[in-house]
BARO-245775 format. One record per atom (N, C-alpha, C): x, y negated, z; residue in three letters. Coordinates in steps of 0.05 Angstrom, whole numbers, plus 5000, padded with zeros to 4 digits. Example, Ala and Ser with C-alpha at 12.3 -4.5 7.8 and 13.67 -1.06 7.14 Angstrom:
526451145156Ala524650905156Ala526450665156Ala525750455142Ser527350215143Ser525849995157Ser
//
This chain:
501750245000Met500050005000Met501849755000Met501349574981Lys502849334979Lys501149094988Lys502148935006Thr500848685015Thr502948475017Thr502148235023Ala504048015027Ala505948075050Ala505048225069Ile506748295092Ile508848515085Ile508048715070Thr510048915062Thr512148795044Thr511348605028Glu513348475010Glu515148285026Glu514048145046Leu515547955061Leu517748095077Leu517048325089Phe518948455107Phe520348695094Phe519648765070Gly520948985056Gly520249255068Gly517749295076Ile516849545089Ile514849685071Ile514449935078Gln512650105061Gln509750065069Gln509150045094His506350035104His505949765119His503549645117Pro503049395130Pro502349425160Pro504149545174Ile503849605203Ile506249505218Ile505849335238Ile507949225254Ile507549315283Ile509749395296Gln509649465324Gln510349215340Gln508449125356Gly508948885371Gly510948915393Gly512148695401Gly514048695423Gly512648755450Gly513748935465Met512549015491Met514749045512Met514348915535His516348915556His516849195566His519349275567Phe520249545576Phe519049775560Phe518149715536Val517149915517Val518649895490Val519149655481Gly520449615455Gly523449645456Gly524249895460Phe527049965459Phe527650085431Phe530150145426Ala531050235400Ala529650495391Ala528950665411Glu527650925404Glu525050875390Glu523450705401Leu520750655388Leu521050485363Leu522650275364Ala522950105341Ala523950255316Ala525950425320Ser527050585298Ser525050785287Ser523450905305Ala521451095297Ala519250965279Ala518450725287Val516450575271Val517650505244Val520050405244Ser521250325218Ser521750575201Ser522650795212Asn523151035196Asn520551135184Asn518251085197Ala515651175188Ala514450975167Ala515850765161Gly514950585141Gly513850315150Gly513650285177Gly512650035188Gly514949855195Gly514349645211Leu516449465221Leu516649495251Leu518749635260Gly519249665289Gly520349415301Gly519849375326Ile520649125340Ile521949195367Ile524449095370Ile525849105396Ile524948865413Ile524248905438Thr523448685455Thr525948555467Thr526548305457Gly529048175463Gly529548135493Gly527548025507Leu528047945535Leu527848175554Leu527148415545Thr527448645562Thr530448695567Thr532048625547Gln534948635550Gln535848385566Gln537048415589Lys537448195608Lys539447995598Lys541148065580Thr543147875569Thr543247905539Thr544247695525Pro544647715496Pro546547945489Pro548447995506Glu550348215500Glu548948485500Glu547148525519Leu545548775520Leu543748795496Leu542648565487Leu540948575463Leu542648655439Leu545048555437Ala546848625414Ala547248925414Ala547649045438Lys548049335439Lys545549485431Lys543249385439Glu540749515432Glu540249505402Glu540849275390Ile540649255361Ile542449455347Ile544949475357Ala546849675346Ala545849955349Ala544550015372Arg543450285376Arg541250335356Arg539550135351Cys537350175332Cys538450205304Cys540550055298Arg541750075271Arg542850355266Arg543750495288Asp544750765285Asp542450965280Asp539950885288Met537651065286Met536051025261Met536450805247Thr534850755223Thr536450575204Thr535950625178Asp537050445158Asp534850275145Asp532550275158Lys530250115149Lys530149845164Lys528649655153Pro528349395167Pro527049425194Pro528049275214Phe526749255240Phe527148975250Phe525648895270Gly525748625280Gly526248615310Gly526348365320Val526648315349Val524448115357Val523248175381Asn521247985392Asn522747795411Asn522147535408Leu523047335427Leu520647185438Leu520147215463Thr517847075476Thr518846825491Thr517546605484Phe518346345496Phe516246285517Phe516946335542Leu515146295564Leu516246095584Leu514445955599Pro515445775620Pro516645935643Pro519145895648Thr520446045670Thr522245855686Thr522745925710Phe524545765727Phe527445765716Phe528246005707Ala530946025695Ala530646085666Ala531045875649Lys530645905620Lys532646095608Lys531746305594Pro533546485581Pro535346335561Pro537746435556Pro539546305537Pro538746375508Pro536546255499Tyr535446325473Tyr537446295450Tyr539146085449Pro541046065427Pro542946305426Pro543646405449Glu545446645449Glu543946895440Glu541446915448Tyr539847135438Tyr539547125408Tyr539046885397Ile538746855368Ile541346925354Ile543646845366Ala546246915355Ala546547215354Ala545747355375Ala545947655375Ala544247775353Ala541847665349Ile540147755328Ile541447715300Ile542447475296Lys543847415271Lys546247595266Lys547947625286Glu550347785283Glu549648075279Glu547348165289Gly546448435286Gly545248495259Gly544948285242Gly543848315215Gly540848355215Gly539548285236Val536648305237Val535348075222Val533448135205Lys532247935187Lys529347875193Lys528347975215Ala525547915223Ala525447865253Ala524047655261Val523647595289Val520647545293Val519647675313Glu516947615323Glu517147435347Glu516047185344Thr516147005366Thr513346995379Thr513346935405Ala510746935420Ala511046735443Ala508846675456Gly508846495478Gly508746205468Gly510446045478Arg510545765470Arg511645735441Arg511245505429Ser512045455402Ser515045505398Ser515845635376Pro518745675371Pro520045445356Pro518645215354Glu519544995337Glu522444915343Glu523144905368Glu525844825376Glu528045005364Glu527245255359Tyr529245455350Tyr528945535321Tyr527045415307Met526645475279Met529045415261Met530445185265Pro532745135248Pro534845355249Pro535445445273Ala537445655276Ala536445915263Ala533945985267Leu532846235256Leu532846225225Leu531945995214Lys531845965185Lys534645955173Lys536545825186Ala539245815176Ala540546085174Ala539546275191Ala540646545191Ala539146725171Ala537246605156Gly535746765136Gly533746955149Gly532746885173Ile530947055188Ile528046985182Ile526447185176Lys523547135172Lys522247135200Lys520546935204Val519246905230Val516246945229Val515247125246Ile512347165248Ile511647095277Ile509946885280His509246785307His506546885315His506346985340Lys503847085351Lys502146855362Lys499646825352Cys497946605359Cys495146715367Cys493946585387Thr491246665396Thr489046475386Thr489746295368Ser487746105358Ser488546015330Ser486645905316Val487145805289Val488845555291Val488345385310Arg489945135312Arg492845195317Arg493445395334His496245465338His497445595313His495845745299Ser496745875274Ser497545665253Ser495945455251Leu496545235233Leu499045085241Leu499545065267Lys502044935276Lys504445115269Lys504045375272Ala506245555264Ala506845535235Ala504845515218Glu505245475190Glu506645215184Glu505945005198Lys507044735194Lys510044725201Lys510844875222Ile513644855230Ile515445055215Ile514245205196Gly515845365178Gly515845665183Gly514045765200Cys513846055204Cys512946185178Cys514046415173Asp513446555148Asp510846705148Asp509846775172Ala507346925176Ala506446885204Ala503946965209Val502746935236Val501547205244Val501847275269Ser500447505280Ser498047385296Ser495647415285Val493247295297Val492147485318Val492247385343Asp491747555366Asp489047505378Asp487147695374Gly484447665384Gly484147715414Gly481847645424Phe481247665453Phe481447955463Phe481248155445Glu481348435453Glu484148525462Glu486148365456Cys488948445459Cys489748505487Cys491848665490Gly493148695515Gly495048465519Gly495748405544Gly497548175548Gly495947915549Gly497047705537His495847445540His494147365516His491447365520Pro489647305497Pro489047005494Pro490346835509Gly489746555507Gly487246485524Gly486146255520Glu483946165537Glu481446105521Glu481446165495Asp479046105478Asp477046335477Asp477946585482Asp476246815483Asp474846875457Asp476246845435Val475146895408Val476047165399Val474147355393Pro474847625384Pro475647615354Pro476847835345Asn477847845318Asn475747835296Asn473347925302Met471247915281Met470747625273Met471347435290Ile471047145283Ile473747025277Ile475847095293Leu478446965290Leu479747025264Leu479547265254Leu480947335229Leu479847195205Leu477147195201Pro476147045178Pro476646745180Pro476646635205Arg477346355208Arg480246305200Arg482046485207Ala484846455200Ala485146475169Ala483646655157Ala483746685128Ala482746425114Ala480746295126Asp479746045115Asp481745815115Asp483545825135Glu485245595140Glu488145625132Glu489245865135Leu492145905131Leu492845945102Leu495245855095Lys496445915068Lys498446135070Lys499746165093Ile501746375097Ile500246635104Ile501446865099Pro500147115107Pro500047155137Pro498147325145Phe497847385173Phe497047675177Phe497647775201Val496748045208Val494848025231Val493148225234Ala491248245256Ala492548375280Ala492248255303Ser493348365328Ser491148355349Ser491148555366Gly489048575386Gly486748755377Gly486448985390Gly484249165382Gly484949345359Gly487449335350Met488249495327Met489149775336Met487949985324Ala488450255334Ala488650465313Ala487350435290Asp487250655271Asp486650555243Asp485850735225Ala485350655197Ala483050465195Ala481050505212Arg478750315211Arg479550035218Arg481350015237Ser482449745245Ser483849615221Ser485549775207Leu487049665185Leu485249575162Leu483349745155Val481549685133Val479849435140Val478849425164Ala477249195173Ala478948935172Ala481448955181Ala483248725181Ala483748625153Ala484248815135Leu484648735107Leu482148605095Leu479848715102Ala477348605091Ala476848315101Ala477948255125Met477447985136Met479747795129Met481547875111Gly483547695101Gly486347735111Gly486747915130Ala489447975139Ala491048135118Ala493648125121Ser495348285103Ser496648525117Ser495548595140Gly496548825155Gly495648805184Gly496748975201Met496048965229Met498449005247Met498248905271Asn500248935292Asn499049105314Asn500349315322Met499449495343Met501449495366Met500449455390Gly502149475414Gly501349715431Gly499149695444Thr498249915462Thr498250185449Thr497350195424Arg497150455410Arg499850585407Arg501950435402Phe504550555399Phe505750645426Phe504650555448Met505550655474Met504850955478Met502651035466Ala501751315468Ala502751475444Ala505451475441Thr506751645421Thr509051785434Thr509951995421Lys512052165433Lys514652005435Lys515151825416Glu517751685417Glu517751445436Glu515451355445Ala515451125464Ala517051205488Ala519151045495Pro521051115517Pro519951035544Pro517551135550Ile516251065576Ile515351315590Ile514751295615His514051525632His511451655621His511351915623Asp508952065613Asp506451985629Asp506751895653Asn504451805669Asn502951585654Asn504551405642Val503351175628Val501751285603Val502951455589Lys501651565565Lys499051715572Lys499151865593Gln496752015602Gln494551825611Gln495351605624Ala493451405633Ala492051275609Ala493551225588Leu492351105564Leu490351295551Leu491051555550Val489151745538Val486651765555Val486951755581Lys484651785599Lys482851545600Lys483951305596Ala482451055599Ala480351025577Ala478350855583Thr476350775563Thr476550475558Thr474950385539Glu474850105533Glu473849925556Glu472750055576Leu471649905599Leu473649885622Leu476149985618Asp478049995639Asp480149775640Asp479849565624Thr481649345626Thr480449115642Thr482048945653Arg481148715669Arg482748465660Arg481448235662Leu482747985657Leu483647865684Leu486147795686Ile487147675711Ile488447405705Ile488947255726Met490246995725Met488746785708Met486146815706Arg484546615691Arg484646345705Arg484546345731Ala484546085746Ala487145945742Ala489246085735Leu491845965730Leu492345885701Leu490245945684Arg490445895655Arg492846045644Arg493246285654Asn495346465644Asn494146745641Asn491746755629Thr490146995628Thr491747225616Thr491447455629Glu492747695619Glu490747935621Glu490648085599Arg488948335600Arg490748565608Arg489848705629Val491448925640Val489649165645Val490949395649Leu489449645655Leu488849645685Leu486349715691Arg485449715719Arg486949935734Arg487849865758Asn488950055778Asn488549945805Asn489550075826Asp489049985853Asp490249705858Asp492549655847Ala493849395851Ala492249175837Ala491249235814Val489549035799Val486948985814Val485749185826Asp483349145842Asp483948965865Asp486248995879Arg486948825901Arg487348535891Arg488648515868Leu489148255856Leu486548105850Leu484648245838Val482148125831Val480648035856Val480848185878Glu479548105903Glu480847855914Glu483447835912Ile484847585921Ile483947355904Ile483747385878Glu482847175860Glu480047075868Glu478247265873Lys475547195881Lys475547035907Lys477147125926Ala477246985952Ala478346705950Ala480446675934Lys481846415931Lys480346225913Lys479046335892Gly477746155873Gly479545965860Gly478745715858Lys480345505845Lys482845435860Lys483045535885Asp485445475901Asp487745685897Asp487245865878Leu489246075874Leu491845965865Leu494046075876Lys496746005868Lys498146265860Lys500146235843Ile501546475834Ile502846625857Ile503646485878Asp504846625901Asp502846815915Asp500246755911Asp498246925924Asp498147205912Asp498947235887Ile498847485873Ile501547585863Ile503647465873Met506347525863Met506947815866Met506147945888Asp506848225892Asp505648405871Asp503448325859Gln502048485839Gln502948435810Gln504548225806Val505248155778Val508248135773Val509848115794Ala512748075790Ala514348335793Ala516148385774Gly517848615775Gly516448885772Gly514148875758Val512349105756Val513349305735Val514149205712Tyr514549375688Tyr516549605692Tyr518849555704Pro520649795708Pro519350005725Pro517849925746Lys516650115764Lys514550285749Lys513050155731Val510950305716Val512250455693Val513550325675Met514450445650Met516750645654Met518450595673Ile520750775678Ile520150985700Ile519150885722Asp518651065745Asp515951205744Asp514051095729Gly511451225727Gly509651175750Gly510150955765Asp508450885787Asp506050725777Asp503750855773Met501550735759Met500050525775Met500650505801Asp499350305818Asp501250095828Asp503550065814Ala505649875823Ala504749585819Ala502949535801Gly502049265796Gly500549245770Gly500249005760Ala498748945735Ala500548975711Ala499649135691Trp501149165667Trp499249155643Trp500249025621Ser498648965598Ser497549205584Ser495049185576Cys493749395561Cys491349285546Cys491049355520Gly488849255504Gly486349415507Gly484049295499Met481549425500Met481349675482Met483049675461Met483049905443Met483950155456Met484750145481Val485550385496Val483250595494Val480850505491Gly478550685489Gly478650855463Gly480350785444Leu480650925419Leu483051115419Leu484451125441Ile486851305443Ile485951575454Ile486351785437Asn485452055445Asn487752255444Asn490052175435Asp492252365433Asp494952225434Asp497052385435Ile499752275436Ile501352395413Ile501052285389Pro502452395366Pro505352285364Pro506852385345Thr509352245338Thr508551985324Thr510451805323Val509951555308Val509351605279Val510851785267Lys510351855239Lys507651975235Lys506852155252Glu504152275250Glu501952055252Glu502351865270Leu500451655274Leu500251475249Leu502551385239Ile502551205216Ile501551345191Ile502451595187Asp501551745163Asp498451785164Asp497451835188Arg494551875191Arg493051615185Arg494051395195Ile492751135190Ile492651085160Ile494851115147Met494951045118Met493251245102Met493351495109Arg491751695094Arg488751635098Arg487951585123Asp485051535128Asp484251265117Asp486051065117Ala485350805105Ala484650835075Ala486350995062Glu485751035033Glu483151185029Glu482551375047Arg480051525045Arg477651345049Arg477851165069Ile475650975074Ile475250785051Ile477450675040Ile477250485018Ile476150614993Ile477450834985Arg476650964960Arg473951114962Arg473451234985Gly471051394988Gly468751244998Gly468951155023Arg466651025036Arg465950755023Arg467850575020Leu467250305010Leu466450304981Leu468050434964Thr467250434935Thr464750604931Thr464350794949Gly461850954947Gly459350784949Gly459450584965Phe457150404967Phe456650264940Phe458750184927Leu458450044901Leu457550234879Leu458450484881Asp457850674860Asp455150804864Asp453850754887Gly451250874892Gly451451154903Gly453851234911Asn454251504922Asn453851494952Asn453351724964Ile453351744993Ile456151715003Ile456751515019Ala459451465028Ala460351665048Ala462951715049Val464051895069Val463851785097Val464051955116Asp463951885144Asp466151695151Asp465651485166Ala467751285172Ala469451375196Ala468751595209Arg470351685232Arg473051785222Arg475051765239Val477751855232Val478552075251Val480452235243Ala481352455259Ala482752355284Ala
//
């Protein structure tokens, strides 16, 4: 399948693996790239630019296909050395960067000078247009269904994607709620040139995370995520667990007086405990609503091959069947 996204990044399939903290290591990124998608190493999971350079080299040993690096620009007390991270990306020969969080405008000259294609994750049309204006090559349009930070507008992808198609001139992918062939076909129909999957790639054999996490994803339904930190205007969608239940109770009790210190124990330093140690109640960790569509733990190649095979079946069989007057095939996927 050829789209503006496959052409932009030199990949076979219009599927991108989003950056995920303590998930996006070389093992997963290389597996996605080897299967024809665009794998992404999560830059700030590597605590120093030197460690990122080593992770890029590890990934380079595992694949000869294109892969990228995620750089998230977030307000922090200790600002990461972003120029040094960008230098490591450049020196590693990486030609794709997924940016997220705050605007990457300050760092666009360095990224473009290195010949790097930039896809910025946005939760609104207005932010997508700003990304286009500052020179981003593509946008990952992130709907309210997504795991992690969905923004504060609460617009789901059935509305957000067509709105983005109406306004943007650069290509974009659908992010948030993306899980299978139906997701991809729907995203294409609404104007996207591909899709970005995060949570779904966690439930694969190559994802370098504890099996407890993968089993929790298979077990969960679409009703098992919660929105936290709304009062702080730093909304995050997470998987419900005991720690999240405690956090929600604190938020209810504090109301508008909530401070980050009130919930620090539930949100700080959580990811290594969950993703590496398998402590499922260590705190709040990001998970999308599409978790309700996860029923198995395939290899990355099995997952991507299935998506592309079923997408072709839906397009050629079900959709054209409506036009031809035939009884369309079942839209369910394996």
